[in-house]
PyMOL Python script that loads the backbone (N, CA, C, O; Angstrom):
from pymol import cmd

cmd.read_pdbstr("""\
ATOM      1  N   MET A   1       0.814  -1.181   0.000  1.00  0.00           N
ATOM      2  CA  MET A   1       0.000   0.000   0.000  1.00  0.00           C
ATOM      3  C   MET A   1       0.869   1.260   0.000  1.00  0.00           C
ATOM      4  O   MET A   1       0.563   2.241  -0.679  1.00  0.00           O
ATOM      5  N   GLU A   2       1.942   1.216   0.762  1.00  0.00           N
ATOM      6  CA  GLU A   2       2.816   2.380   0.799  1.00  0.00           C
ATOM      7  C   GLU A   2       3.395   2.676  -0.583  1.00  0.00           C
ATOM      8  O   GLU A   2       3.553   3.839  -0.954  1.00  0.00           O
ATOM      9  N   ASP A   3       3.711   1.631  -1.344  1.00  0.00           N
ATOM     10  CA  ASP A   3       4.220   1.842  -2.698  1.00  0.00           C
ATOM     11  C   ASP A   3       3.183   2.504  -3.598  1.00  0.00           C
ATOM     12  O   ASP A   3       3.535   3.164  -4.577  1.00  0.00           O
ATOM     13  N   GLU A   4       1.895   2.325  -3.264  1.00  0.00           N
ATOM     14  CA  GLU A   4       0.817   2.955  -4.034  1.00  0.00           C
ATOM     15  C   GLU A   4       0.510   4.364  -3.542  1.00  0.00           C
ATOM     16  O   GLU A   4      -0.354   5.040  -4.101  1.00  0.00           O
ATOM     17  N   GLY A   5       1.213   4.814  -2.498  1.00  0.00           N
ATOM     18  CA  GLY A   5       1.085   6.193  -2.048  1.00  0.00           C
ATOM     19  C   GLY A   5       0.122   6.460  -0.913  1.00  0.00           C
ATOM     20  O   GLY A   5      -0.207   7.616  -0.647  1.00  0.00           O
ATOM     21  N   PHE A   6      -0.347   5.405  -0.227  1.00  0.00           N
ATOM     22  CA  PHE A   6      -1.238   5.654   0.905  1.00  0.00           C
ATOM     23  C   PHE A   6      -0.901   4.735   2.071  1.00  0.00           C
ATOM     24  O   PHE A   6      -0.284   3.684   1.902  1.00  0.00           O
ATOM     25  N   ILE A   7      -1.322   5.159   3.255  1.00  0.00           N
ATOM     26  CA  ILE A   7      -1.132   4.378   4.472  1.00  0.00           C
ATOM     27  C   ILE A   7      -2.463   4.330   5.213  1.00  0.00           C
ATOM     28  O   ILE A   7      -3.330   5.178   5.000  1.00  0.00           O
ATOM     29  N   LEU A   8      -2.621   3.340   6.078  1.00  0.00           N
ATOM     30  CA  LEU A   8      -3.864   3.163   6.844  1.00  0.00           C
ATOM     31  C   LEU A   8      -3.554   3.100   8.345  1.00  0.00           C
ATOM     32  O   LEU A   8      -3.615   2.020   8.933  1.00  0.00           O
ATOM     33  N   PRO A   9      -3.226   4.225   8.971  1.00  0.00           N
ATOM     34  CA  PRO A   9      -2.929   4.187  10.403  1.00  0.00           C
ATOM     35  C   PRO A   9      -4.198   4.007  11.247  1.00  0.00           C
ATOM     36  O   PRO A   9      -5.289   4.420  10.854  1.00  0.00           O
ATOM     37  N   VAL A  10      -4.027   3.391  12.394  1.00  0.00           N
ATOM     38  CA  VAL A  10      -5.118   3.265  13.358  1.00  0.00           C
ATOM     39  C   VAL A  10      -5.301   4.634  14.009  1.00  0.00           C
ATOM     40  O   VAL A  10      -4.349   5.207  14.537  1.00  0.00           O
ATOM     41  N   VAL A  11      -6.527   5.154  13.968  1.00  0.00           N
ATOM     42  CA  VAL A  11      -6.795   6.471  14.553  1.00  0.00           C
ATOM     43  C   VAL A  11      -7.670   6.379  15.800  1.00  0.00           C
ATOM     44  O   VAL A  11      -7.810   7.358  16.533  1.00  0.00           O
ATOM     45  N   GLU A  12      -8.260   5.209  16.045  1.00  0.00           N
ATOM     46  CA  GLU A  12      -9.091   5.030  17.236  1.00  0.00           C
ATOM     47  C   GLU A  12      -9.149   3.552  17.592  1.00  0.00           C
ATOM     48  O   GLU A  12      -9.223   2.694  16.712  1.00  0.00           O
ATOM     49  N   VAL A  13      -9.113   3.262  18.891  1.00  0.00           N
ATOM     50  CA  VAL A  13      -9.242   1.893  19.391  1.00  0.00           C
ATOM     51  C   VAL A  13     -10.185   1.918  20.587  1.00  0.00           C
ATOM     52  O   VAL A  13     -10.064   2.772  21.465  1.00  0.00           O
ATOM     53  N   ASN A  14     -11.116   0.984  20.614  1.00  0.00           N
ATOM     54  CA  ASN A  14     -12.006   0.801  21.766  1.00  0.00           C
ATOM     55  C   ASN A  14     -12.036  -0.682  22.085  1.00  0.00           C
ATOM     56  O   ASN A  14     -12.113  -1.523  21.190  1.00  0.00           O
ATOM     57  N   ILE A  15     -11.973  -0.992  23.378  1.00  0.00           N
ATOM     58  CA  ILE A  15     -12.037  -2.398  23.778  1.00  0.00           C
ATOM     59  C   ILE A  15     -12.784  -2.520  25.102  1.00  0.00           C
ATOM     60  O   ILE A  15     -12.628  -1.700  26.007  1.00  0.00           O
ATOM     61  N   ARG A  16     -13.594  -3.559  25.184  1.00  0.00           N
ATOM     62  CA  ARG A  16     -14.293  -3.873  26.429  1.00  0.00           C
ATOM     63  C   ARG A  16     -13.889  -5.282  26.828  1.00  0.00           C
ATOM     64  O   ARG A  16     -14.197  -6.253  26.137  1.00  0.00           O
ATOM     65  N   TYR A  17     -13.198  -5.375  27.948  1.00  0.00           N
ATOM     66  CA  TYR A  17     -12.760  -6.670  28.457  1.00  0.00           C
ATOM     67  C   TYR A  17     -13.908  -7.330  29.210  1.00  0.00           C
ATOM     68  O   TYR A  17     -14.578  -6.697  30.026  1.00  0.00           O
ATOM     69  N   ARG A  18     -14.123  -8.598  28.928  1.00  0.00           N
ATOM     70  CA  ARG A  18     -15.215  -9.336  29.561  1.00  0.00           C
ATOM     71  C   ARG A  18     -14.699 -10.448  30.480  1.00  0.00           C
ATOM     72  O   ARG A  18     -15.352 -10.811  31.458  1.00  0.00           O
ATOM     73  N   SER A  19     -13.540 -10.972  30.157  1.00  0.00           N
ATOM     74  CA  SER A  19     -12.950 -12.067  30.910  1.00  0.00           C
ATOM     75  C   SER A  19     -11.449 -12.037  30.650  1.00  0.00           C
ATOM     76  O   SER A  19     -11.028 -11.615  29.573  1.00  0.00           O
ATOM     77  N   PRO A  20     -10.628 -12.472  31.607  1.00  0.00           N
ATOM     78  CA  PRO A  20      -9.184 -12.418  31.378  1.00  0.00           C
ATOM     79  C   PRO A  20      -8.709 -13.451  30.348  1.00  0.00           C
ATOM     80  O   PRO A  20      -9.291 -14.523  30.180  1.00  0.00           O
ATOM     81  N   ALA A  21      -7.652 -13.079  29.688  1.00  0.00           N
ATOM     82  CA  ALA A  21      -6.889 -14.016  28.855  1.00  0.00           C
ATOM     83  C   ALA A  21      -5.525 -14.139  29.534  1.00  0.00           C
ATOM     84  O   ALA A  21      -4.993 -13.163  30.063  1.00  0.00           O
ATOM     85  N   TYR A  22      -4.980 -15.328  29.513  1.00  0.00           N
ATOM     86  CA  TYR A  22      -3.736 -15.591  30.221  1.00  0.00           C
ATOM     87  C   TYR A  22      -2.621 -15.906  29.233  1.00  0.00           C
ATOM     88  O   TYR A  22      -2.862 -16.315  28.097  1.00  0.00           O
ATOM     89  N   TYR A  23      -1.410 -15.705  29.698  1.00  0.00           N
ATOM     90  CA  TYR A  23      -0.239 -16.018  28.886  1.00  0.00           C
ATOM     91  C   TYR A  23      -0.358 -17.456  28.384  1.00  0.00           C
ATOM     92  O   TYR A  23      -0.703 -18.364  29.141  1.00  0.00           O
ATOM     93  N   ASP A  24      -0.073 -17.643  27.125  1.00  0.00           N
ATOM     94  CA  ASP A  24      -0.141 -18.944  26.436  1.00  0.00           C
ATOM     95  C   ASP A  24      -1.560 -19.382  26.089  1.00  0.00           C
ATOM     96  O   ASP A  24      -1.731 -20.451  25.503  1.00  0.00           O
ATOM     97  N   ASP A  25      -2.596 -18.592  26.430  1.00  0.00           N
ATOM     98  CA  ASP A  25      -3.944 -18.915  25.962  1.00  0.00           C
ATOM     99  C   ASP A  25      -3.984 -18.816  24.447  1.00  0.00           C
ATOM    100  O   ASP A  25      -3.404 -17.901  23.863  1.00  0.00           O
ATOM    101  N   LEU A  26      -4.659 -19.744  23.819  1.00  0.00           N
ATOM    102  CA  LEU A  26      -4.928 -19.623  22.391  1.00  0.00           C
ATOM    103  C   LEU A  26      -6.218 -18.827  22.245  1.00  0.00           C
ATOM    104  O   LEU A  26      -7.236 -19.153  22.855  1.00  0.00           O
ATOM    105  N   LEU A  27      -6.161 -17.780  21.429  1.00  0.00           N
ATOM    106  CA  LEU A  27      -7.314 -16.911  21.255  1.00  0.00           C
ATOM    107  C   LEU A  27      -7.832 -16.992  19.832  1.00  0.00           C
ATOM    108  O   LEU A  27      -7.066 -17.136  18.880  1.00  0.00           O
ATOM    109  N   LYS A  28      -9.136 -16.899  19.706  1.00  0.00           N
ATOM    110  CA  LYS A  28      -9.794 -16.831  18.404  1.00  0.00           C
ATOM    111  C   LYS A  28     -10.304 -15.397  18.266  1.00  0.00           C
ATOM    112  O   LYS A  28     -11.034 -14.912  19.130  1.00  0.00           O
ATOM    113  N   ILE A  29      -9.923 -14.723  17.188  1.00  0.00           N
ATOM    114  CA  ILE A  29     -10.341 -13.349  16.955  1.00  0.00           C
ATOM    115  C   ILE A  29     -11.175 -13.308  15.683  1.00  0.00           C
ATOM    116  O   ILE A  29     -10.682 -13.577  14.588  1.00  0.00           O
ATOM    117  N   GLU A  30     -12.450 -12.965  15.851  1.00  0.00           N
ATOM    118  CA  GLU A  30     -13.359 -12.817  14.707  1.00  0.00           C
ATOM    119  C   GLU A  30     -13.373 -11.334  14.329  1.00  0.00           C
ATOM    120  O   GLU A  30     -13.614 -10.474  15.176  1.00  0.00           O
ATOM    121  N   THR A  31     -13.120 -11.049  13.079  1.00  0.00           N
ATOM    122  CA  THR A  31     -13.033  -9.668  12.606  1.00  0.00           C
ATOM    123  C   THR A  31     -14.014  -9.455  11.468  1.00  0.00           C
ATOM    124  O   THR A  31     -14.177 -10.309  10.597  1.00  0.00           O
ATOM    125  N   ARG A  32     -14.670  -8.289  11.490  1.00  0.00           N
ATOM    126  CA  ARG A  32     -15.557  -7.934  10.384  1.00  0.00           C
ATOM    127  C   ARG A  32     -15.466  -6.437  10.144  1.00  0.00           C
ATOM    128  O   ARG A  32     -15.093  -5.676  11.037  1.00  0.00           O
ATOM    129  N   VAL A  33     -15.807  -6.025   8.941  1.00  0.00           N
ATOM    130  CA  VAL A  33     -15.889  -4.603   8.615  1.00  0.00           C
ATOM    131  C   VAL A  33     -17.229  -4.116   9.139  1.00  0.00           C
ATOM    132  O   VAL A  33     -18.278  -4.625   8.744  1.00  0.00           O
ATOM    133  N   LYS A  34     -17.198  -3.140  10.017  1.00  0.00           N
ATOM    134  CA  LYS A  34     -18.425  -2.606  10.615  1.00  0.00           C
ATOM    135  C   LYS A  34     -18.958  -1.422   9.818  1.00  0.00           C
ATOM    136  O   LYS A  34     -20.164  -1.299   9.601  1.00  0.00           O
ATOM    137  N   GLU A  35     -18.048  -0.554   9.384  1.00  0.00           N
ATOM    138  CA  GLU A  35     -18.440   0.637   8.625  1.00  0.00           C
ATOM    139  C   GLU A  35     -17.340   0.950   7.622  1.00  0.00           C
ATOM    140  O   GLU A  35     -16.151   0.868   7.931  1.00  0.00           O
ATOM    141  N   LEU A  36     -17.755   1.307   6.427  1.00  0.00           N
ATOM    142  CA  LEU A  36     -16.793   1.576   5.359  1.00  0.00           C
ATOM    143  C   LEU A  36     -17.118   2.915   4.712  1.00  0.00           C
ATOM    144  O   LEU A  36     -18.196   3.105   4.147  1.00  0.00           O
ATOM    145  N   GLY A  37     -16.182   3.825   4.803  1.00  0.00           N
ATOM    146  CA  GLY A  37     -16.339   5.131   4.171  1.00  0.00           C
ATOM    147  C   GLY A  37     -15.259   5.340   3.127  1.00  0.00           C
ATOM    148  O   GLY A  37     -14.450   4.450   2.864  1.00  0.00           O
ATOM    149  N   ARG A  38     -15.255   6.518   2.538  1.00  0.00           N
ATOM    150  CA  ARG A  38     -14.236   6.811   1.517  1.00  0.00           C
ATOM    151  C   ARG A  38     -12.851   6.989   2.131  1.00  0.00           C
ATOM    152  O   ARG A  38     -11.846   6.640   1.511  1.00  0.00           O
ATOM    153  N   VAL A  39     -12.797   7.533   3.354  1.00  0.00           N
ATOM    154  CA  VAL A  39     -11.515   7.847   3.978  1.00  0.00           C
ATOM    155  C   VAL A  39     -11.225   6.976   5.194  1.00  0.00           C
ATOM    156  O   VAL A  39     -10.070   6.866   5.604  1.00  0.00           O
ATOM    157  N   LYS A  40     -12.238   6.358   5.775  1.00  0.00           N
ATOM    158  CA  LYS A  40     -12.011   5.544   6.970  1.00  0.00           C
ATOM    159  C   LYS A  40     -12.738   4.213   6.875  1.00  0.00           C
ATOM    160  O   LYS A  40     -13.703   4.048   6.128  1.00  0.00           O
ATOM    161  N   VAL A  41     -12.233   3.269   7.665  1.00  0.00           N
ATOM    162  CA  VAL A  41     -12.875   1.961   7.782  1.00  0.00           C
ATOM    163  C   VAL A  41     -12.863   1.588   9.262  1.00  0.00           C
ATOM    164  O   VAL A  41     -11.867   1.780   9.959  1.00  0.00           O
ATOM    165  N   GLU A  42     -13.989   1.052   9.724  1.00  0.00           N
ATOM    166  CA  GLU A  42     -14.088   0.607  11.113  1.00  0.00           C
ATOM    167  C   GLU A  42     -14.227  -0.908  11.127  1.00  0.00           C
ATOM    168  O   GLU A  42     -15.078  -1.477  10.443  1.00  0.00           O
ATOM    169  N   PHE A  43     -13.374  -1.550  11.920  1.00  0.00           N
ATOM    170  CA  PHE A  43     -13.411  -2.994  12.094  1.00  0.00           C
ATOM    171  C   PHE A  43     -13.964  -3.311  13.475  1.00  0.00           C
ATOM    172  O   PHE A  43     -13.699  -2.584  14.432  1.00  0.00           O
ATOM    173  N   ALA A  44     -14.729  -4.390  13.586  1.00  0.00           N
ATOM    174  CA  ALA A  44     -15.240  -4.880  14.865  1.00  0.00           C
ATOM    175  C   ALA A  44     -14.630  -6.254  15.126  1.00  0.00           C
ATOM    176  O   ALA A  44     -14.432  -7.047  14.206  1.00  0.00           O
ATOM    177  N   TYR A  45     -14.336  -6.520  16.397  1.00  0.00           N
ATOM    178  CA  TYR A  45     -13.668  -7.759  16.787  1.00  0.00           C
ATOM    179  C   TYR A  45     -14.409  -8.411  17.947  1.00  0.00           C
ATOM    180  O   TYR A  45     -14.898  -7.730  18.848  1.00  0.00           O
ATOM    181  N   GLU A  46     -14.485  -9.717  17.911  1.00  0.00           N
ATOM    182  CA  GLU A  46     -14.942 -10.526  19.046  1.00  0.00           C
ATOM    183  C   GLU A  46     -13.789 -11.479  19.345  1.00  0.00           C
ATOM    184  O   GLU A  46     -13.297 -12.170  18.453  1.00  0.00           O
ATOM    185  N   ILE A  47     -13.367 -11.510  20.598  1.00  0.00           N
ATOM    186  CA  ILE A  47     -12.192 -12.291  20.986  1.00  0.00           C
ATOM    187  C   ILE A  47     -12.618 -13.349  21.998  1.00  0.00           C
ATOM    188  O   ILE A  47     -13.279 -13.050  22.992  1.00  0.00           O
ATOM    189  N   TYR A  48     -12.224 -14.599  21.721  1.00  0.00           N
ATOM    190  CA  TYR A  48     -12.611 -15.738  22.550  1.00  0.00           C
ATOM    191  C   TYR A  48     -11.381 -16.566  22.919  1.00  0.00           C
ATOM    192  O   TYR A  48     -10.426 -16.660  22.148  1.00  0.00           O
ATOM    193  N   ARG A  49     -11.421 -17.164  24.114  1.00  0.00           N
ATOM    194  CA  ARG A  49     -10.406 -18.168  24.460  1.00  0.00           C
ATOM    195  C   ARG A  49     -10.771 -19.468  23.751  1.00  0.00           C
ATOM    196  O   ARG A  49     -11.886 -19.625  23.253  1.00  0.00           O
ATOM    197  N   GLU A  50      -9.841 -20.372  23.715  1.00  0.00           N
ATOM    198  CA  GLU A  50     -10.040 -21.657  23.033  1.00  0.00           C
ATOM    199  C   GLU A  50     -11.238 -22.429  23.586  1.00  0.00           C
ATOM    200  O   GLU A  50     -11.876 -23.193  22.861  1.00  0.00           O
ATOM    201  N   ASP A  51     -11.542 -22.229  24.873  1.00  0.00           N
ATOM    202  CA  ASP A  51     -12.675 -22.942  25.484  1.00  0.00           C
ATOM    203  C   ASP A  51     -14.016 -22.263  25.200  1.00  0.00           C
ATOM    204  O   ASP A  51     -15.052 -22.714  25.689  1.00  0.00           O
ATOM    205  N   GLY A  52     -14.006 -21.177  24.409  1.00  0.00           N
ATOM    206  CA  GLY A  52     -15.226 -20.486  24.031  1.00  0.00           C
ATOM    207  C   GLY A  52     -15.584 -19.294  24.911  1.00  0.00           C
ATOM    208  O   GLY A  52     -16.556 -18.591  24.636  1.00  0.00           O
ATOM    209  N   THR A  53     -14.812 -19.063  25.962  1.00  0.00           N
ATOM    210  CA  THR A  53     -15.072 -17.920  26.833  1.00  0.00           C
ATOM    211  C   THR A  53     -14.867 -16.615  26.072  1.00  0.00           C
ATOM    212  O   THR A  53     -13.842 -16.413  25.421  1.00  0.00           O
ATOM    213  N   HIS A  54     -15.859 -15.733  26.167  1.00  0.00           N
ATOM    214  CA  HIS A  54     -15.789 -14.434  25.492  1.00  0.00           C
ATOM    215  C   HIS A  54     -14.843 -13.530  26.279  1.00  0.00           C
ATOM    216  O   HIS A  54     -15.139 -13.163  27.416  1.00  0.00           O
ATOM    217  N   VAL A  55     -13.713 -13.170  25.683  1.00  0.00           N
ATOM    218  CA  VAL A  55     -12.679 -12.393  26.354  1.00  0.00           C
ATOM    219  C   VAL A  55     -12.894 -10.889  26.177  1.00  0.00           C
ATOM    220  O   VAL A  55     -12.770 -10.129  27.138  1.00  0.00           O
ATOM    221  N   ALA A  56     -13.213 -10.458  24.959  1.00  0.00           N
ATOM    222  CA  ALA A  56     -13.320  -9.013  24.726  1.00  0.00           C
ATOM    223  C   ALA A  56     -14.078  -8.722  23.443  1.00  0.00           C
ATOM    224  O   ALA A  56     -14.185  -9.558  22.546  1.00  0.00           O
ATOM    225  N   THR A  57     -14.599  -7.504  23.390  1.00  0.00           N
ATOM    226  CA  THR A  57     -15.206  -6.936  22.199  1.00  0.00           C
ATOM    227  C   THR A  57     -14.424  -5.662  21.904  1.00  0.00           C
ATOM    228  O   THR A  57     -14.122  -4.894  22.817  1.00  0.00           O
ATOM    229  N   ALA A  58     -14.096  -5.435  20.636  1.00  0.00           N
ATOM    230  CA  ALA A  58     -13.275  -4.265  20.318  1.00  0.00           C
ATOM    231  C   ALA A  58     -13.631  -3.701  18.947  1.00  0.00           C
ATOM    232  O   ALA A  58     -14.256  -4.367  18.121  1.00  0.00           O
ATOM    233  N   THR A  59     -13.218  -2.459  18.730  1.00  0.00           N
ATOM    234  CA  THR A  59     -13.297  -1.833  17.413  1.00  0.00           C
ATOM    235  C   THR A  59     -12.029  -1.038  17.170  1.00  0.00           C
ATOM    236  O   THR A  59     -11.395  -0.550  18.106  1.00  0.00           O
ATOM    237  N   THR A  60     -11.669  -0.916  15.908  1.00  0.00           N
ATOM    238  CA  THR A  60     -10.599  -0.008  15.503  1.00  0.00           C
ATOM    239  C   THR A  60     -11.094   0.792  14.304  1.00  0.00           C
ATOM    240  O   THR A  60     -11.878   0.303  13.491  1.00  0.00           O
ATOM    241  N   VAL A  61     -10.627   2.011  14.214  1.00  0.00           N
ATOM    242  CA  VAL A  61     -10.908   2.857  13.058  1.00  0.00           C
ATOM    243  C   VAL A  61      -9.569   3.176  12.410  1.00  0.00           C
ATOM    244  O   VAL A  61      -8.638   3.640  13.069  1.00  0.00           O
ATOM    245  N   LEU A  62      -9.486   2.920  11.105  1.00  0.00           N
ATOM    246  CA  LEU A  62      -8.290   3.239  10.338  1.00  0.00           C
ATOM    247  C   LEU A  62      -8.633   4.339   9.357  1.00  0.00           C
ATOM    248  O   LEU A  62      -9.701   4.330   8.746  1.00  0.00           O
ATOM    249  N   GLY A  63      -7.735   5.273   9.211  1.00  0.00           N
ATOM    250  CA  GLY A  63      -7.930   6.357   8.259  1.00  0.00           C
ATOM    251  C   GLY A  63      -6.985   6.199   7.090  1.00  0.00           C
ATOM    252  O   GLY A  63      -5.869   5.706   7.257  1.00  0.00           O
ATOM    253  N   CYS A  64      -7.410   6.607   5.920  1.00  0.00           N
ATOM    254  CA  CYS A  64      -6.567   6.534   4.733  1.00  0.00           C
ATOM    255  C   CYS A  64      -5.864   7.880   4.572  1.00  0.00           C
ATOM    256  O   CYS A  64      -6.512   8.918   4.437  1.00  0.00           O
ATOM    257  N   LEU A  65      -4.537   7.849   4.587  1.00  0.00           N
ATOM    258  CA  LEU A  65      -3.740   9.057   4.459  1.00  0.00           C
ATOM    259  C   LEU A  65      -2.780   8.952   3.288  1.00  0.00           C
ATOM    260  O   LEU A  65      -2.331   7.865   2.924  1.00  0.00           O
ATOM    261  N   SER A  66      -2.477  10.093   2.712  1.00  0.00           N
ATOM    262  CA  SER A  66      -1.436  10.157   1.691  1.00  0.00           C
ATOM    263  C   SER A  66      -0.102   9.857   2.359  1.00  0.00           C
ATOM    264  O   SER A  66       0.210  10.430   3.403  1.00  0.00           O
ATOM    265  N   ARG A  67       0.664   8.991   1.786  1.00  0.00           N
ATOM    266  CA  ARG A  67       1.977   8.667   2.343  1.00  0.00           C
ATOM    267  C   ARG A  67       2.877   9.893   2.333  1.00  0.00           C
ATOM    268  O   ARG A  67       3.659  10.093   3.262  1.00  0.00           O
ATOM    269  N   ALA A  68       2.777  10.711   1.300  1.00  0.00           N
ATOM    270  CA  ALA A  68       3.659  11.872   1.154  1.00  0.00           C
ATOM    271  C   ALA A  68       3.272  13.022   2.079  1.00  0.00           C
ATOM    272  O   ALA A  68       4.135  13.622   2.720  1.00  0.00           O
ATOM    273  N   THR A  69       1.978  13.330   2.151  1.00  0.00           N
ATOM    274  CA  THR A  69       1.546  14.516   2.889  1.00  0.00           C
ATOM    275  C   THR A  69       0.986  14.219   4.272  1.00  0.00           C
ATOM    276  O   THR A  69       0.868  15.121   5.102  1.00  0.00           O
ATOM    277  N   ARG A  70       0.638  12.954   4.527  1.00  0.00           N
ATOM    278  CA  ARG A  70       0.000  12.544   5.783  1.00  0.00           C
ATOM    279  C   ARG A  70      -1.365  13.205   5.980  1.00  0.00           C
ATOM    280  O   ARG A  70      -1.833  13.340   7.111  1.00  0.00           O
ATOM    281  N   LYS A  71      -1.996  13.613   4.892  1.00  0.00           N
ATOM    282  CA  LYS A  71      -3.331  14.217   4.922  1.00  0.00           C
ATOM    283  C   LYS A  71      -4.348  13.166   4.459  1.00  0.00           C
ATOM    284  O   LYS A  71      -4.011  12.280   3.673  1.00  0.00           O
ATOM    285  N   PRO A  72      -5.598  13.265   4.947  1.00  0.00           N
ATOM    286  CA  PRO A  72      -6.630  12.298   4.538  1.00  0.00           C
ATOM    287  C   PRO A  72      -6.884  12.338   3.036  1.00  0.00           C
ATOM    288  O   PRO A  72      -6.936  13.402   2.420  1.00  0.00           O
ATOM    289  N   ILE A  73      -7.040  11.143   2.468  1.00  0.00           N
ATOM    290  CA  ILE A  73      -7.394  10.997   1.056  1.00  0.00           C
ATOM    291  C   ILE A  73      -8.400   9.856   0.940  1.00  0.00           C
ATOM    292  O   ILE A  73      -8.519   9.032   1.847  1.00  0.00           O
ATOM    293  N   ALA A  74      -9.114   9.812  -0.165  1.00  0.00           N
ATOM    294  CA  ALA A  74     -10.024   8.687  -0.414  1.00  0.00           C
ATOM    295  C   ALA A  74      -9.204   7.421  -0.612  1.00  0.00           C
ATOM    296  O   ALA A  74      -8.191   7.424  -1.311  1.00  0.00           O
ATOM    297  N   SER A  75      -9.658   6.338   0.015  1.00  0.00           N
ATOM    298  CA  SER A  75      -8.957   5.073  -0.183  1.00  0.00           C
ATOM    299  C   SER A  75      -9.204   4.590  -1.602  1.00  0.00           C
ATOM    300  O   SER A  75     -10.248   4.886  -2.184  1.00  0.00           O
ATOM    301  N   PRO A  76      -8.255   3.850  -2.166  1.00  0.00           N
ATOM    302  CA  PRO A  76      -8.423   3.341  -3.529  1.00  0.00           C
ATOM    303  C   PRO A  76      -9.685   2.492  -3.657  1.00  0.00           C
ATOM    304  O   PRO A  76     -10.042   1.743  -2.748  1.00  0.00           O
ATOM    305  N   GLN A  77     -10.343   2.621  -4.785  1.00  0.00           N
ATOM    306  CA  GLN A  77     -11.607   1.910  -5.016  1.00  0.00           C
ATOM    307  C   GLN A  77     -11.446   0.405  -4.892  1.00  0.00           C
ATOM    308  O   GLN A  77     -12.346  -0.262  -4.382  1.00  0.00           O
ATOM    309  N   ASP A  78     -10.319  -0.155  -5.347  1.00  0.00           N
ATOM    310  CA  ASP A  78     -10.141  -1.608  -5.262  1.00  0.00           C
ATOM    311  C   ASP A  78     -10.071  -2.082  -3.808  1.00  0.00           C
ATOM    312  O   ASP A  78     -10.528  -3.180  -3.491  1.00  0.00           O
ATOM    313  N   ILE A  79      -9.507  -1.268  -2.937  1.00  0.00           N
ATOM    314  CA  ILE A  79      -9.470  -1.610  -1.513  1.00  0.00           C
ATOM    315  C   ILE A  79     -10.891  -1.554  -0.930  1.00  0.00           C
ATOM    316  O   ILE A  79     -11.305  -2.462  -0.210  1.00  0.00           O
ATOM    317  N   ARG A  80     -11.623  -0.494  -1.242  1.00  0.00           N
ATOM    318  CA  ARG A  80     -13.011  -0.386  -0.756  1.00  0.00           C
ATOM    319  C   ARG A  80     -13.862  -1.532  -1.279  1.00  0.00           C
ATOM    320  O   ARG A  80     -14.683  -2.083  -0.545  1.00  0.00           O
ATOM    321  N   ASP A  81     -13.672  -1.897  -2.556  1.00  0.00           N
ATOM    322  CA  ASP A  81     -14.438  -3.009  -3.134  1.00  0.00           C
ATOM    323  C   ASP A  81     -14.134  -4.323  -2.393  1.00  0.00           C
ATOM    324  O   ASP A  81     -15.045  -5.093  -2.091  1.00  0.00           O
ATOM    325  N   ALA A  82     -12.861  -4.567  -2.108  1.00  0.00           N
ATOM    326  CA  ALA A  82     -12.479  -5.806  -1.408  1.00  0.00           C
ATOM    327  C   ALA A  82     -13.066  -5.829   0.004  1.00  0.00           C
ATOM    328  O   ALA A  82     -13.557  -6.866   0.450  1.00  0.00           O
ATOM    329  N   LEU A  83     -13.021  -4.700   0.709  1.00  0.00           N
ATOM    330  CA  LEU A  83     -13.574  -4.636   2.056  1.00  0.00           C
ATOM    331  C   LEU A  83     -15.093  -4.745   2.036  1.00  0.00           C
ATOM    332  O   LEU A  83     -15.686  -5.349   2.931  1.00  0.00           O
ATOM    333  N   GLN A  84     -15.717  -4.171   1.032  1.00  0.00           N
ATOM    334  CA  GLN A  84     -17.168  -4.223   0.906  1.00  0.00           C
ATOM    335  C   GLN A  84     -17.661  -5.666   0.837  1.00  0.00           C
ATOM    336  O   GLN A  84     -18.728  -5.984   1.363  1.00  0.00           O
ATOM    337  N   LYS A  85     -16.897  -6.534   0.196  1.00  0.00           N
ATOM    338  CA  LYS A  85     -17.272  -7.943   0.051  1.00  0.00           C
ATOM    339  C   LYS A  85     -17.280  -8.676   1.388  1.00  0.00           C
ATOM    340  O   LYS A  85     -17.934  -9.710   1.524  1.00  0.00           O
ATOM    341  N   THR A  86     -16.554  -8.146   2.382  1.00  0.00           N
ATOM    342  CA  THR A  86     -16.466  -8.824   3.676  1.00  0.00           C
ATOM    343  C   THR A  86     -17.524  -8.340   4.655  1.00  0.00           C
ATOM    344  O   THR A  86     -17.669  -8.912   5.735  1.00  0.00           O
ATOM    345  N   MET A  87     -18.278  -7.278   4.293  1.00  0.00           N
ATOM    346  CA  MET A  87     -19.283  -6.748   5.213  1.00  0.00           C
ATOM    347  C   MET A  87     -20.482  -7.695   5.287  1.00  0.00           C
ATOM    348  O   MET A  87     -20.886  -8.301   4.295  1.00  0.00           O
ATOM    349  N   VAL A  88     -21.024  -7.798   6.472  1.00  0.00           N
ATOM    350  CA  VAL A  88     -22.172  -8.680   6.712  1.00  0.00           C
ATOM    351  C   VAL A  88     -23.443  -7.849   6.738  1.00  0.00           C
ATOM    352  O   VAL A  88     -24.532  -8.392   6.926  1.00  0.00           O
TER     353      VAL A  88
END
""", "prot")
cmd.dss("prot")
cmd.show_as("cartoon", "prot")
cmd.util.cbc("prot")
cmd.orient("prot")
């Protein structure tokens, strides 16, 4: 993506812990596109321990920036199209 002139930094993170996860726990992370705009994308996460215990719910927001100027730009259409296919 950087070679194409854009970057997708994380601009916001939210997490709600529901149960502890311990060192060496195997975790399952389910990810989906929650909201898709021209300049930003929001992902939602559900995190579970191997035994099925719900560990956390989270979201991240990524913004599309010009690599050169670090200013917001519209994300490339092919990226939006690929993400659109994953929305439920």
